C-alpha positions in Angstrom: 2.5 175.8 64.0 -0.8 174.0 63.4 -3.5 175.2 61.1 -5.9 177.8 62.5 -9.0 176.3 64.1 -11.1 179.0 62.6 -13.5 178.0 59.9 -15.7 180.0 57.6 -19.3 180.6 58.8 -21.5 177.6 58.0 -23.5 179.5 55.4 -20.3 180.3 53.4 -18.3 177.0 53.5 -17.4 175.9 50.1 -20.3 177.6 48.5 -22.7 175.0 50.1 -26.3 176.2 49.5 -27.4 173.5 52.0 -26.1 175.6 54.9 -28.2 178.6 53.9 -31.3 176.9 55.4 -29.9 176.6 58.9 -28.6 178.9 61.5 -25.2 178.3 63.2 -25.5 177.8 67.0 -22.5 179.5 68.6 -20.8 177.3 71.2 -23.0 174.4 70.2 -22.0 170.8 70.2 -23.1 167.3 70.9 -25.4 168.1 73.8 -27.2 171.1 72.2 -30.1 169.1 70.9 -33.0 168.5 73.3 -33.1 165.1 75.0 -29.3 164.7 75.4 -26.6 165.1 78.1 -22.9 164.6 77.9 -19.8 164.6 80.0 -16.0 164.4 79.7 -13.7 163.5 82.6 -10.2 162.3 83.3 -10.8 158.7 84.0 -7.2 157.4 84.1 -6.7 156.2 80.6 -3.9 158.8 80.2 -1.2 159.5 82.6 -1.7 163.3 82.6 -4.3 164.0 85.3 -5.2 167.3 83.7 -6.1 165.7 80.4 -9.7 164.5 79.8 -9.8 161.0 78.4 -13.3 159.5 79.0 -16.6 160.8 77.4 -20.2 159.8 77.6 -23.2 161.0 75.5 -26.6 159.9 76.8 -30.1 160.3 75.5 -32.8 160.9 78.1 -34.9 158.1 76.5 -34.1 155.4 74.0 -33.4 157.2 70.7 -33.1 156.3 67.0 -29.5 155.6 66.2 -27.6 155.2 63.0 -23.9 154.6 62.4 -21.2 154.2 59.8 -18.1 152.2 60.5 -14.6 151.8 59.1 -14.1 149.6 56.2 -10.6 148.7 57.4 -10.4 144.9 57.7 -8.2 145.3 60.8 -11.1 146.9 62.7 -11.1 147.5 66.4 -13.0 145.6 69.1 -15.4 148.6 69.8 -16.5 148.5 66.1 -17.2 144.8 66.3 -19.3 145.2 69.5 -21.2 148.3 68.3 -22.1 146.4 65.1 -23.4 143.6 67.2 -25.5 146.0 69.2 -27.1 147.4 66.1 -27.7 143.8 64.9 -25.6 144.2 61.8 -27.9 146.8 60.3 -25.9 149.9 61.4 -29.2 151.3 62.7 -31.5 150.7 65.6 -32.3 152.1 69.1 -29.7 153.2 71.6 -29.2 155.3 74.7 -25.6 156.1 74.8 -22.1 156.3 73.3 -19.1 155.8 75.6 -15.6 156.8 74.3 -12.1 156.5 75.8 -9.0 158.0 74.4 -5.4 156.8 74.8 -6.0 153.2 74.0 -7.6 152.0 70.7 -8.5 148.5 71.8 -7.6 147.4 68.3 -5.6 144.2 67.4 -6.4 142.9 70.9 -8.1 139.6 69.9 -11.1 138.0 71.6 -10.1 139.5 74.9 -10.4 143.0 73.5 -13.8 142.3 72.2 -14.9 141.0 75.6 -13.4 144.2 77.2 -15.6 146.3 74.9 -18.6 144.2 75.8 -17.9 144.6 79.5 -17.5 148.4 79.0 -21.0 148.5 77.5 -22.4 146.3 80.2 -20.9 148.4 83.0 -22.2 151.7 81.5 -25.7 150.1 80.9 -25.9 149.1 84.6 -25.4 152.7 85.7 -27.9 154.0 83.1 -30.5 151.4 83.7 -30.7 150.2 80.1 -29.8 147.0 78.2 -26.1 146.7 77.2 -27.2 146.6 73.5 -28.3 150.2 73.8 -24.7 151.4 74.6 -22.4 152.1 71.7 -18.7 151.9 72.4 -15.7 153.6 70.8 -12.0 153.9 71.6 -9.0 155.8 70.1 -5.3 155.8 70.7 -2.5 153.2 70.5 -3.2 150.0 68.5 -2.3 146.7 70.0 -2.9 147.6 73.7 -5.7 146.3 75.8 -7.9 148.6 77.8 -7.0 149.0 81.5 -10.3 147.6 82.7 -9.8 148.5 86.3 -10.0 152.2 85.4 -13.7 151.8 84.5 -14.6 151.0 88.1 -14.2 154.6 89.1 -14.4 156.3 85.7 -18.0 155.1 84.9 -19.7 156.3 88.0 -17.8 159.6 87.8 -18.7 160.3 84.2 -22.4 159.4 84.8 -22.5 161.7 87.7 -21.0 164.5 85.6 -23.7 164.2 82.8 -25.3 167.6 81.9 -26.7 169.6 79.1 -23.6 171.8 79.2 -21.2 168.8 79.1 -20.7 168.6 75.4 -17.5 170.7 75.4 -15.9 168.4 77.9 -16.9 165.4 76.0 -15.4 166.8 72.8 -12.2 167.5 74.6 -12.0 164.0 76.1 -12.1 162.1 72.8 -9.1 163.9 71.1 -5.6 162.3 70.6 -3.1 164.3 68.6 -5.7 167.0 67.8 -4.6 170.4 68.9 -8.2 171.3 69.8 -11.6 169.8 70.2 -14.0 170.0 67.3 -17.7 170.9 67.7 -20.5 172.4 65.6 -24.3 172.9 65.8 -27.1 174.4 63.8 -30.8 175.0 64.2 -33.5 174.9 61.5 -37.1 175.9 61.6 -40.0 173.5 61.2 -42.1 176.3 59.6 -43.1 175.7 56.0 -42.1 172.0 56.3 -45.1 170.8 58.2 -43.8 171.4 61.8 -44.9 175.0 62.5 -43.6 176.5 65.7 -40.9 173.8 66.1 -37.2 174.6 66.0 -34.8 171.6 65.5 -31.2 171.3 66.4 -28.4 169.2 65.0 -25.1 169.2 66.9 -22.0 167.1 67.1 -18.4 166.6 68.0 -15.5 164.8 66.2 -11.9 163.9 66.7 -9.2 163.2 64.2 -6.0 164.8 62.9 -3.9 161.8 61.7 -4.4 158.3 60.2 -7.2 160.0 58.3 -8.8 159.2 55.0 -12.1 157.8 56.2 -13.9 155.1 54.2 -17.2 155.5 56.0 -17.2 158.4 58.3 -14.9 160.4 60.5 -12.3 159.0 62.9 -14.8 159.2 65.8 -17.8 161.4 65.7 -21.1 161.7 67.6 -24.0 163.8 66.3 -27.3 164.3 67.9 -30.6 165.8 66.8 -34.0 166.5 68.4 -35.8 166.0 65.1 -38.1 162.9 64.9 -36.8 160.2 62.5 -36.9 156.4 62.5 -33.6 154.5 62.5 -33.8 153.4 58.9 -34.4 156.9 57.5 -31.7 158.3 59.9 -29.2 155.8 58.4 -30.1 156.6 54.8 -29.6 160.3 55.4 -26.3 159.7 57.4 -24.8 157.6 54.6 -25.5 160.2 52.0 -24.1 163.1 54.1 -21.0 161.1 55.1 -20.3 160.5 51.5 -19.9 164.2 50.7 -18.3 165.4 53.9 -16.3 163.1 56.1 -15.4 160.8 53.3 -13.9 163.8 51.4 -11.2 164.4 54.1 -7.7 163.1 53.8 -4.8 164.1 56.0 -2.4 161.2 55.1 -4.4 158.8 53.0 -4.7 156.3 55.9 -8.0 154.8 57.0 -8.1 154.1 60.8 -9.0 150.9 62.5 -11.4 152.7 64.8 -13.4 155.0 62.5 -17.0 155.4 63.5 -19.8 158.0 63.3 -22.9 157.8 65.4 -26.1 159.8 64.8 -28.8 159.9 67.5 -32.3 161.3 67.1 -34.4 162.0 70.2 -37.5 163.6 68.5 -37.7 165.8 71.6 -38.3 169.0 69.6 -41.5 167.6 68.1 -42.9 165.4 70.9 -46.2 163.7 69.8 -45.8 164.8 66.1 -45.2 162.5 63.2 -41.8 161.3 62.2 -40.0 162.9 59.3 -40.8 160.9 56.2 -38.2 160.1 53.5 -38.5 162.5 50.6 -40.5 165.1 52.6 -39.5 168.8 52.9 -38.9 168.2 56.6 -36.5 165.4 56.0 -34.7 167.4 53.3 -34.3 170.3 55.8 -32.8 167.9 58.3 -30.4 166.5 55.8 -29.3 170.0 54.9 -28.7 170.8 58.6 -26.8 167.5 59.1 -24.7 168.3 56.0 -23.8 171.7 57.4 -22.6 170.3 60.7 -20.7 167.4 59.1 -19.0 169.7 56.6 -18.0 172.1 59.4 -16.5 169.2 61.4 -14.8 167.8 58.3 -13.1 171.1 57.5 -12.0 171.4 61.1 -10.3 168.0 60.9 -8.5 168.7 57.7 -7.3 172.1 59.0 -6.1 170.4 62.2 -4.1 167.6 60.4 -1.0 166.6 62.3 1.6 169.3 61.9 -0.6 171.2 59.4 -0.3 174.9 58.8 -2.8 175.3 56.0 -6.2 173.8 55.1 -6.2 172.8 51.4 -9.5 172.6 49.5 -9.2 170.7 46.2 -12.0 171.4 43.7 -12.1 169.2 40.6 -14.6 170.1 37.9 -15.3 169.1 34.3 -14.8 165.3 34.9 -16.4 162.7 32.7 -18.0 160.9 35.7 -18.4 161.4 39.4 -15.9 158.5 39.9 -13.3 160.3 37.7 -13.8 163.5 39.6 -13.2 161.7 42.9 -10.1 159.9 41.6 -8.5 163.2 40.4 -9.4 165.1 43.6 -8.1 162.3 45.9 -4.8 162.1 43.9 -4.2 165.8 44.4 -5.2 165.7 48.1 -3.0 162.7 48.8 0.1 163.8 46.9 3.0 164.4 49.3 4.5 166.6 46.5 1.5 168.8 46.3 1.2 169.0 50.1 4.8 169.9 50.6 4.6 172.5 47.8 1.8 174.2 49.8 3.9 174.1 52.9 6.8 175.6 51.0 4.6 178.3 49.5 5.5 177.1 46.1 2.8 177.4 43.3 4.2 174.4 41.6 1.3 173.4 39.4 3.3 170.7 37.7 2.8 168.6 40.8 -0.9 169.0 40.5 -0.8 168.0 36.8 1.3 164.9 37.8 -1.2 163.9 40.4 -4.3 164.0 38.1 -2.3 162.4 35.4 -1.6 159.3 37.5 -5.1 159.2 39.1 -6.8 157.0 36.5 -9.3 159.7 35.6 -10.2 160.0 31.9 -9.2 163.3 30.3 -6.9 164.9 27.7 -4.1 167.0 29.0 -4.7 169.6 26.3 -8.2 170.3 27.9 -7.0 170.9 31.5 -7.1 174.2 33.4 -5.5 174.7 36.8 -5.9 177.5 39.3 -4.0 177.9 42.6 -5.6 180.3 45.1 -7.6 181.8 42.2 -4.5 182.4 40.1 -4.6 180.8 36.6 -1.4 178.8 36.3 -2.3 176.4 33.5 -4.7 176.7 30.6 -5.3 173.9 28.0 -2.5 171.9 29.5 0.1 174.7 29.1 1.7 177.1 31.5 0.4 180.6 32.1 2.6 183.4 33.3 1.7 184.6 36.8 3.1 186.7 39.5 5.2 184.7 42.0 5.0 187.6 44.4 1.2 187.6 44.4 1.2 183.9 44.9 3.5 184.2 47.9 1.1 186.8 49.4 -1.9 184.5 48.9 0.0 181.6 50.5 -0.3 183.5 53.8 -4.0 182.7 53.8 -5.1 179.9 56.2 -7.0 178.2 53.4 -5.4 177.3 50.1 -7.7 176.6 47.1 -6.7 174.3 44.2 -9.1 174.2 41.3 -8.8 171.9 38.3 -11.1 171.7 35.3 -10.5 168.5 33.4 -12.6 169.6 30.4 -14.1 166.2 30.0 -17.6 166.4 31.3 -19.9 167.9 34.0 -19.0 166.0 37.1 -17.2 167.5 40.1 -15.7 166.6 43.5 -14.3 168.5 46.4 -11.7 167.1 48.9 -10.3 168.6 52.1 -6.7 168.1 53.1 -3.7 170.0 54.6 -0.1 170.7 53.9 2.6 168.2 54.9 5.2 169.5 57.3 8.2 168.5 59.3 6.0 168.3 62.4 3.9 165.5 60.9 7.0 163.3 61.0 7.9 164.4 64.5 4.4 163.7 65.8 4.1 160.3 64.3 7.7 159.3 64.9 7.2 159.8 68.6 3.5 158.8 68.8 3.9 155.4 70.6 7.2 155.9 72.4 
């Protein structure tokens, strides 16, 4: 049984104060912001005719666009082409993002790169924009070229299907081993930040449940906003937010060849008004809203890890440096022994101590405190008596919290992961064949 898709309300997630300034938009997603349409169809990339596999998100007019890309050297052809279209800056102007699932178009050589370019050209022809304004993404099996003949019918069909209500279908079309699509959206008021009477929306979709420990962004994500920002400012904000949300997710410690996150800003909610300026109250409000959406999507991905039954939130405090906090948190989140202990409902804090001890973070074991699900299990490096029966009861919760205080400083880090189950092996053992 996979982890529940339910997540805490945005304003309560992980105690994030940023989410308090925005309002969740029920049912919202990538086409909730003004100035955008989306669609998801079965284009023929997958054999099952009932499975959506081709998505398109389009801005009504050329929009500011920013992106973060995988740091995996074995990056896929769509990553190469989208970087070209953004002229190596990871920001610029764009109209659309096109995504296929089923085939990753990774490790396909120059031919795969040309296939990605041709995909962008074909979509651009139907939209009436330059090919450089079309971003491309693919997800699925590595080492297989795209079936280019499929685009002949899929592109006109997906363009014809574009609508304001199409975000849910687009989110469904990009998933692979996910058990459900992942969407989130919030609104925030322009009152008191210089845009009285304006209401801004940030909405997005993401996919990913395996081969996940992003080193840039999520596996594939598209986020839109109707707030007015220039591409450079949009990119600066995106990089900061990605660093504390998507880059804090690990399902299996693997960074995909196809990871990418795109952020489009139409400015349609403040037509004719000035752009948000870096450091302004308006820009801060936007960053808070973007953080809320990305945090929601990040938590959904961790909870839906392949074969997962529990979301695990690892909170490391009291580290000497931010880097040490991150090292310790990642060591816990990536430990197969910790993850299998959670699956087995075993409050084995020794595995947590092992993980931080090997992490490279600087601390003294006699200063360490560990809590599991709010139960003190270790104080000053020594065991604390606790009720195994109470621990078993708390393990029934869909979210398991692990808290470590290293007692070495004031830095902290939070990671999102999941338990490791038999189903993870089954899913990945059968993935290609």
